[in-house]
C-alpha positions as CSV (number, residue, x, y, z in Angstrom):
1,M,12.7,-20.4,-4.7
2,A,14.9,-20.2,-7.8
3,K,16.8,-17.1,-8.4
4,I,15.5,-14.8,-11.2
5,T,17.7,-12.7,-13.4
6,S,16.4,-9.7,-15.4
7,D,16.9,-11.6,-18.6
8,E,14.5,-14.4,-17.5
9,L,11.6,-11.9,-17.5
10,G,11.8,-12.0,-21.2
11,T,12.1,-15.7,-21.6
12,L,10.4,-17.8,-19.1
13,P,6.8,-18.9,-19.8
14,I,4.4,-16.2,-18.4
15,S,2.4,-18.3,-16.0
16,K,5.5,-19.7,-14.4
17,L,7.2,-16.4,-14.4
18,L,4.2,-14.7,-12.8
19,I,4.0,-17.3,-10.1
20,K,7.7,-16.8,-9.4
21,Q,7.3,-13.0,-9.4
22,A,4.1,-12.9,-7.5
23,V,4.6,-15.5,-4.8
24,P,7.4,-13.7,-3.1
25,A,5.6,-10.4,-3.6
26,S,2.4,-11.9,-2.1
27,I,4.4,-13.4,0.8
28,G,6.1,-10.1,1.6
29,I,2.8,-8.2,1.5
30,L,1.1,-10.9,3.6
31,V,3.7,-10.7,6.4
32,M,3.7,-6.8,6.2
33,S,-0.1,-6.9,6.3
34,L,-0.1,-9.5,9.1
35,N,2.2,-7.2,10.9
36,V,-0.2,-4.3,10.6
37,L,-3.1,-6.7,11.5
38,V,-1.5,-8.4,14.6
39,D,0.0,-5.0,15.6
40,S,-3.6,-3.6,15.7
41,I,-4.8,-6.7,17.6
42,F,-2.0,-6.2,20.1
43,V,-2.7,-2.5,20.5
44,G,-6.5,-3.1,20.8
45,N,-6.1,-5.9,23.5
46,W,-3.2,-4.4,25.5
47,I,-4.1,-0.7,25.2
48,G,-7.7,-0.4,24.2
49,P,-10.1,0.2,21.2
50,L,-9.3,4.0,21.1
51,A,-5.6,3.1,20.5
52,I,-6.7,1.3,17.2
53,A,-8.7,4.4,16.1
54,A,-5.6,6.5,17.0
55,I,-3.3,4.3,14.7
56,S,-5.9,4.6,11.9
57,V,-5.7,8.4,12.1
58,V,-2.0,8.5,12.1
59,L,-1.1,6.0,9.3
60,P,-2.5,7.8,6.4
61,V,-0.4,10.9,7.3
62,T,2.8,8.9,7.8
63,F,2.1,6.6,4.8
64,F,1.7,9.5,2.5
65,V,5.2,10.8,3.2
66,A,6.4,7.1,2.9
67,A,4.4,6.9,-0.4
68,L,6.8,9.8,-1.8
69,G,9.6,7.1,-1.6
70,M,7.2,4.6,-3.1
71,A,6.2,7.0,-6.0
72,I,9.9,7.7,-6.8
73,G,10.4,3.8,-6.7
74,V,7.5,3.1,-9.0
75,G,8.4,6.0,-11.4
76,G,12.2,4.8,-11.6
77,G,11.3,1.2,-11.5
78,S,9.3,1.5,-14.7
79,I,12.2,3.1,-16.5
80,I,14.7,0.6,-15.0
81,S,12.6,-2.5,-16.1
82,R,12.3,-0.9,-19.8
83,A,16.1,0.0,-19.7
84,L,17.1,-3.5,-18.7
85,G,14.8,-5.0,-21.3
86,E,16.7,-2.8,-23.9
87,G,20.1,-3.9,-22.4
88,N,21.0,-0.4,-21.1
89,L,22.4,-1.1,-17.7
90,E,24.1,2.3,-17.3
91,K,20.8,4.2,-17.7
92,A,19.3,2.0,-15.0
93,K,22.1,2.7,-12.7
94,N,21.7,6.6,-13.3
95,V,17.9,6.2,-12.7
96,F,18.5,4.4,-9.4
97,G,21.1,6.9,-8.1
98,N,18.7,9.8,-8.8
99,Q,16.0,7.9,-7.0
100,I,18.1,7.7,-3.9
101,T,19.1,11.3,-3.9
102,L,15.5,12.4,-4.6
103,S,14.0,10.2,-1.9
104,V,16.3,11.5,0.7
105,V,15.8,15.2,-0.1
106,V,12.0,15.0,-0.4
107,T,11.0,12.7,2.4
108,I,13.2,14.5,5.1
109,S,11.7,17.8,4.0
110,M,8.2,16.5,4.3
111,V,8.9,14.8,7.7
112,L,10.1,18.3,9.1
113,L,6.9,19.8,7.9
114,G,4.8,17.0,9.4
115,L,6.3,17.4,12.9
116,V,5.8,21.2,12.8
117,F,2.1,20.9,12.0
118,K,1.3,17.7,13.9
119,N,-1.3,19.6,16.1
120,T,-3.2,20.5,13.0
121,L,-2.8,17.3,10.9
122,I,-4.0,14.9,13.7
123,P,-7.3,16.6,14.4
124,A,-7.8,17.1,10.5
125,F,-7.6,13.3,10.0
126,G,-10.1,12.6,12.6
127,G,-8.0,12.5,15.7
128,K,-10.5,14.3,17.9
129,G,-11.7,13.9,21.5
130,E,-10.0,11.2,23.3
131,I,-8.4,9.8,20.2
132,F,-6.0,12.9,20.0
133,D,-4.4,11.8,23.2
134,Y,-3.5,8.4,21.9
135,A,-2.5,9.6,18.5
136,K,0.0,12.4,19.2
137,P,2.8,10.3,20.9
138,F,2.4,7.6,18.2
139,Y,2.5,10.2,15.5
140,T,5.6,12.0,16.6
141,I,7.7,8.9,17.2
142,V,6.8,7.1,14.0
143,F,7.6,10.1,12.0
144,Y,11.2,9.8,13.0
145,G,11.4,6.6,11.1
146,V,9.4,7.5,8.1
147,P,12.5,8.4,5.8
148,F,13.8,4.9,6.4
149,L,10.5,3.6,5.4
150,A,10.3,5.7,2.2
151,L,13.8,4.6,1.2
152,T,13.0,0.9,1.8
153,M,9.8,1.2,-0.3
154,M,11.7,2.8,-3.1
155,C,14.4,0.2,-3.0
156,N,12.0,-2.5,-2.7
157,I,10.3,-1.6,-6.1
158,V,13.6,-1.3,-7.8
159,I,14.8,-4.7,-6.8
160,R,11.6,-6.2,-8.1
161,S,12.4,-4.3,-11.4
162,E,15.5,-6.3,-11.7
163,G,13.4,-9.5,-11.4
164,K,14.6,-10.5,-8.0
165,P,11.5,-10.6,-5.9
166,K,12.9,-12.8,-3.1
167,Y,15.1,-9.9,-1.8
168,A,12.0,-7.6,-1.8
169,M,10.1,-10.3,0.1
170,I,12.7,-10.5,2.9
171,A,12.7,-6.6,3.1
172,L,9.1,-6.8,3.9
173,I,9.4,-9.7,6.3
174,I,12.2,-8.2,8.4
175,P,10.2,-5.1,9.8
176,S,7.0,-7.3,10.3
177,V,8.8,-9.9,12.5
178,S,10.8,-7.3,14.4
179,N,7.8,-5.0,15.0
180,L,5.7,-7.7,16.4
181,T,8.7,-8.8,18.6
182,L,9.3,-5.4,19.9
183,D,5.5,-4.8,20.3
184,Y,5.4,-7.7,22.8
185,L,8.5,-6.4,24.6
186,F,7.6,-2.6,24.6
187,I,3.8,-2.8,25.1
188,Y,3.2,-6.0,27.0
189,I,6.4,-6.3,29.1
190,F,7.6,-2.7,29.6
191,D,4.1,-1.3,29.5
192,W,5.0,1.7,27.4
193,G,1.7,2.0,25.7
194,M,1.4,4.1,22.5
195,E,5.0,5.2,22.8
196,G,6.1,1.5,22.8
197,A,4.0,0.8,19.7
198,A,5.5,3.7,18.0
199,W,9.1,2.7,18.8
200,A,8.6,-0.8,17.7
201,T,7.4,0.7,14.3
202,T,10.2,3.1,13.9
203,I,12.9,0.6,14.8
204,S,11.5,-1.9,12.5
205,Y,11.6,0.5,9.5
206,T,15.3,1.3,10.2
207,L,16.2,-2.5,10.3
208,S,14.5,-3.1,6.9
209,F,16.3,-0.1,5.3
210,A,19.6,-1.5,6.6
211,Y,18.9,-4.7,4.8
212,M,18.0,-3.1,1.5
213,A,21.3,-1.0,1.8
214,F,23.2,-4.2,2.1
215,I,21.7,-5.9,-0.9
216,F,22.5,-3.0,-3.2
217,Q,26.1,-2.7,-2.0
218,T,26.8,-6.4,-2.8
219,N,26.8,-8.5,-6.1
220,R,23.2,-9.5,-5.4
221,S,22.1,-6.5,-7.4
222,E,23.0,-5.6,-11.0
223,L,22.6,-1.8,-9.8
224,R,25.8,-1.3,-7.9
225,I,26.2,2.5,-8.2
226,N,28.8,5.0,-7.3
227,T,28.6,8.7,-6.2
228,S,28.5,9.8,-10.0
229,H,25.1,8.2,-10.3
230,L,23.7,10.1,-7.4
231,K,23.9,13.5,-9.4
232,L,20.5,14.6,-10.3
233,K,19.7,14.7,-14.0
234,A,16.7,16.7,-15.4
235,P,15.5,14.2,-18.1
236,I,15.6,11.3,-15.5
237,L,13.8,13.5,-12.7
238,K,11.2,14.5,-15.3
239,E,10.3,10.9,-16.2
240,I,10.4,9.6,-12.6
241,S,8.1,12.4,-11.5
242,S,5.7,11.8,-14.4
243,L,5.2,8.1,-13.8
244,G,5.7,8.5,-9.9
245,S,3.0,10.9,-9.7
246,V,0.5,8.2,-10.4
247,T,1.5,6.3,-7.2
248,L,1.6,9.5,-5.2
249,A,-1.8,10.5,-6.5
250,R,-3.1,7.0,-5.3
251,Q,-1.7,7.5,-1.8
252,A,-3.0,11.1,-1.7
253,M,-6.4,9.9,-2.4
254,V,-6.1,7.1,0.2
255,S,-5.1,9.7,2.7
256,L,-7.9,12.1,1.6
257,V,-10.5,9.3,1.9
258,V,-9.4,8.5,5.3
259,L,-9.6,12.2,6.2
260,I,-13.1,12.5,4.8
261,L,-14.3,9.2,6.2
262,N,-13.0,9.6,9.7
263,N,-14.7,13.1,9.9
264,I,-18.0,11.8,8.5
265,L,-17.9,8.8,10.8
266,F,-16.9,10.8,13.8
267,D,-19.9,13.2,13.2
268,M,-22.3,10.4,12.7
269,G,-21.3,8.0,15.5
270,G,-18.4,9.4,17.4
271,E,-15.1,7.4,18.3
272,A,-17.1,4.1,18.1
273,L,-17.9,4.4,14.4
274,V,-14.3,5.5,13.6
275,A,-13.1,2.3,15.4
276,V,-15.4,0.3,13.0
277,Y,-13.7,1.9,10.0
278,A,-10.3,1.3,11.8
279,I,-10.8,-2.4,11.7
280,I,-12.1,-2.5,8.1
281,G,-9.1,-0.3,7.2
282,R,-6.7,-3.0,8.7
283,M,-8.6,-5.7,6.7
284,L,-8.2,-3.5,3.5
285,M,-4.5,-3.7,3.9
286,F,-4.5,-7.3,4.8
287,A,-7.1,-9.1,2.8
288,L,-6.0,-8.2,-0.6
289,F,-2.4,-9.3,-0.3
290,P,-2.4,-11.9,-3.0
291,V,-4.1,-9.6,-5.5
292,Y,-1.4,-6.8,-4.8
293,G,1.3,-9.4,-4.9
294,I,0.2,-10.4,-8.5
295,A,0.1,-6.7,-9.5
296,Q,3.6,-6.2,-8.3
297,G,4.8,-9.2,-10.2
298,F,3.0,-8.1,-13.2
299,V,4.5,-4.7,-13.4
300,A,8.1,-6.1,-13.8
301,I,7.0,-8.5,-16.4
302,A,5.0,-6.2,-18.5
303,G,7.6,-3.4,-18.3
304,F,10.6,-5.6,-19.3
305,N,8.8,-7.3,-22.2
306,Y,7.4,-4.0,-23.4
307,G,11.0,-2.6,-23.4
308,A,12.1,-5.7,-25.3
309,K,9.3,-5.3,-27.8
310,K,7.8,-8.7,-26.9
311,Y,4.2,-7.5,-27.2
312,D,2.7,-11.0,-27.2
313,R,4.2,-11.6,-23.9
314,V,2.8,-8.4,-22.6
315,K,-0.7,-9.3,-23.7
316,E,-0.3,-12.6,-22.2
317,S,0.8,-11.2,-18.9
318,I,-2.2,-8.9,-18.7
319,Y,-4.8,-11.7,-19.2
320,T,-3.1,-14.2,-17.1
321,S,-2.6,-11.6,-14.1
322,I,-6.2,-10.6,-14.3
323,T,-7.5,-14.1,-14.3
324,Y,-5.4,-15.3,-11.3
325,A,-6.2,-12.1,-9.3
326,C,-10.0,-12.3,-9.8
327,I,-10.0,-15.9,-8.7
328,L,-8.2,-15.1,-5.6
329,G,-10.4,-12.1,-5.1
330,A,-13.5,-14.2,-5.1
331,V,-12.0,-16.6,-2.5
332,L,-11.0,-13.8,-0.1
333,Y,-14.5,-12.1,-0.4
334,L,-16.0,-15.4,0.7
335,G,-14.1,-15.5,3.9
336,L,-14.9,-11.9,4.5
337,F,-18.5,-12.4,3.9
338,L,-18.9,-15.3,6.2
339,F,-16.8,-14.3,9.3
340,P,-16.9,-10.5,9.8
341,M,-17.9,-11.0,13.6
342,E,-15.1,-13.3,14.2
343,I,-12.6,-10.9,12.6
344,A,-13.8,-8.0,14.6
345,N,-13.6,-9.9,17.8
346,L,-9.8,-10.4,17.3
347,F,-9.2,-6.5,17.6
348,L,-11.4,-6.1,20.7
349,S,-10.1,-6.3,24.2
350,S,-11.9,-8.6,26.7
351,K,-9.4,-7.7,29.6
352,E,-10.8,-6.7,32.9
353,G,-10.8,-3.2,34.0
354,L,-12.1,-1.6,30.7
355,S,-14.0,1.7,31.2
356,A,-17.6,2.0,30.5
357,N,-16.8,3.9,27.4
358,E,-14.5,1.3,26.1
359,V,-17.1,-1.5,26.7
360,A,-19.6,0.6,25.0
361,I,-17.5,1.0,21.9
362,N,-16.6,-2.8,21.8
363,S,-20.4,-3.4,21.8
364,Y,-21.0,-0.8,19.2
365,V,-18.4,-2.2,16.9
366,L,-19.7,-5.7,17.0
367,A,-23.3,-4.5,16.3
368,H,-22.2,-2.5,13.2
369,I,-19.2,-4.4,11.7
370,T,-21.0,-7.3,9.7
371,E,-23.0,-5.0,7.2
372,A,-20.1,-2.6,6.9
373,M,-17.5,-5.3,6.0
374,R,-19.7,-6.9,3.6
375,W,-20.5,-3.8,1.6
376,V,-16.9,-2.5,1.7
377,F,-15.5,-5.8,0.2
378,A,-18.4,-6.5,-2.1
379,A,-16.4,-5.7,-5.4
380,T,-13.3,-7.7,-4.3
381,P,-13.8,-10.5,-7.0
382,I,-13.5,-7.9,-9.8
383,L,-11.1,-5.4,-8.3
384,A,-8.1,-7.0,-10.1
385,I,-9.3,-5.2,-13.4
386,P,-8.8,-1.6,-12.1
387,L,-5.7,-2.5,-10.2
388,M,-4.0,-4.3,-13.2
389,G,-5.2,-1.5,-15.7
390,G,-3.4,1.3,-13.8
391,A,-0.4,-0.9,-13.2
392,Y,-0.1,-1.7,-16.9
393,F,0.0,1.8,-18.0
394,Q,2.6,2.6,-15.4
395,A,4.7,-0.4,-16.4
396,I,4.8,0.8,-20.2
397,G,5.5,4.5,-19.2
398,K,2.1,6.0,-20.0
399,A,1.7,8.4,-17.2
400,V,-1.6,10.0,-18.2
401,P,-3.9,7.0,-18.6
402,A,-2.3,5.5,-15.6
403,M,-3.1,8.6,-13.5
404,L,-6.8,8.7,-14.8
405,L,-7.4,5.1,-14.1
406,T,-5.8,5.3,-10.8
407,L,-7.9,8.4,-9.7
408,S,-11.1,7.0,-11.2
409,R,-11.7,4.6,-8.2
410,Q,-11.5,7.0,-5.5
411,A,-11.4,10.6,-6.6
412,F,-14.0,10.3,-9.5
413,F,-16.4,7.9,-8.0
414,F,-15.9,7.0,-4.4
415,I,-15.4,10.6,-2.9
416,P,-18.5,12.1,-4.6
417,L,-20.5,9.0,-3.6
418,V,-19.5,9.1,0.1
419,L,-20.1,12.8,0.3
420,V,-23.7,12.5,-1.1
421,L,-25.2,9.0,-0.2
422,P,-24.8,9.4,3.6
423,H,-27.2,12.4,3.6
424,F,-30.0,10.1,2.2
425,Y,-29.1,6.6,3.6
426,G,-27.0,7.3,6.8
427,E,-24.2,4.9,7.7
428,I,-25.2,2.4,4.9
429,G,-24.6,5.2,2.5
430,V,-21.0,5.3,3.6
431,W,-20.4,1.6,3.2
432,T,-22.2,1.1,-0.1
433,S,-20.1,4.0,-1.6
434,F,-17.2,1.6,-1.6
435,A,-18.8,-1.1,-3.6
436,I,-20.4,1.3,-6.1
437,G,-17.2,3.2,-6.7
438,D,-15.2,-0.1,-7.2
439,F,-17.9,-1.3,-9.7
440,L,-17.9,2.0,-11.7
441,A,-14.0,2.0,-11.8
442,T,-14.0,-1.6,-13.1
443,I,-16.3,-0.8,-15.9
444,V,-14.2,2.2,-17.1
445,T,-10.9,0.4,-16.7
446,F,-12.1,-2.7,-18.5
447,W,-13.2,-0.6,-21.5
448,Y,-10.1,1.6,-21.7
449,L,-7.7,-1.3,-21.2
450,R,-9.4,-3.4,-23.9
451,R,-9.3,-0.4,-26.4
452,E,-5.6,0.3,-25.5
453,I,-4.6,-3.3,-26.1
454,K,-6.3,-3.4,-29.3
455,R,-4.7,-0.2,-30.6
456,T,-1.2,-0.5,-29.2
457,L,-0.5,-4.2,-29.4
458,K,-2.9,-5.2,-32.4
459,E,-0.1,-5.6,-34.9
460,H,2.2,-7.6,-32.7
């Protein structure tokens, strides 16, 4: 794939540019998602269904800390894209240096707190009963590698902001390939169980960070910094925090949703129903990879052209991104609608020697997965609209509407629905809350985005 310089973000045709930006992003997300998917399949087949539930409990906590790095990356990446569009390279370097310092300080502090309070956090996120025994060792070891994951996610977004998605793609492929290889070695060959799965994950995070550090210390990046750029500057921190808070709020909502759902589902159907959602959760991370890839490519394009005051290109990038993503979303939903049982069977162990409880959990999952998956993904064909809407406002530096639109999907709609509907409709009330919440968020975002485009870009 041809190399893209930051200047080309403002000159290449939007459709061609979006493909060049989105394809590497999608491939990177696909490989990373496949990693999570296959990792769960390995764990489910080689350890057991409770191990999948345990990972589902732990990941929201660890990913929230990693999301601090992602939030700093998104906040700074928006500034960097616009600074490069304005031709201000020194400002971009100062922003990147501040991102590095802030990421190191914040994530290490949070990891220390997470390790101190692990016996409280794991049960709070649904790690109860037998799930706790599987979750605790995985949680502890994975937390050691979370700072490396946070720095990798931050750097990944920054390199995209330069218009160089190929390196970001490779940074996501490295931990995926290494994690699956180490899973086979540590779990299947060495029989280390959950500890093996955790060490495979932690080592993979570290390798990915090492690659990103190499990229930014060579001429592959325009943002080669020195120690002076690492000094924190209040105006830069304020802008990073303002825009990054949107991403952090989004991840906080994801973690809160998992906390609420796992507790509701555990009370309703025990470990078995938590295992159903664990499989759906893995598919939520995997199935939407092309839509998220388009969103990531779109942010760099919109931010650069907004900074360069090329507003016609900004509008075109919005319409093109939403169109492509909606088409892909419809295709993805068709596959999920037709093959839910086949998907579920990939995660369930058929090995000899399963306990009676594990056999019962497998049967329960297969009996409940079809209806659950179809409802959870029902709004996939239109999900591009709320995703692109929030991404657009982040890209142009408008934190308040970005925050409100980002929170609308889960905080304003889904959480109230899932707290109410199960009291009237039981388990089906949980799954329909996803579809209703996504539909309402799409309506709100469509109206607000259309109004904002007419007001902000109408004269250009």
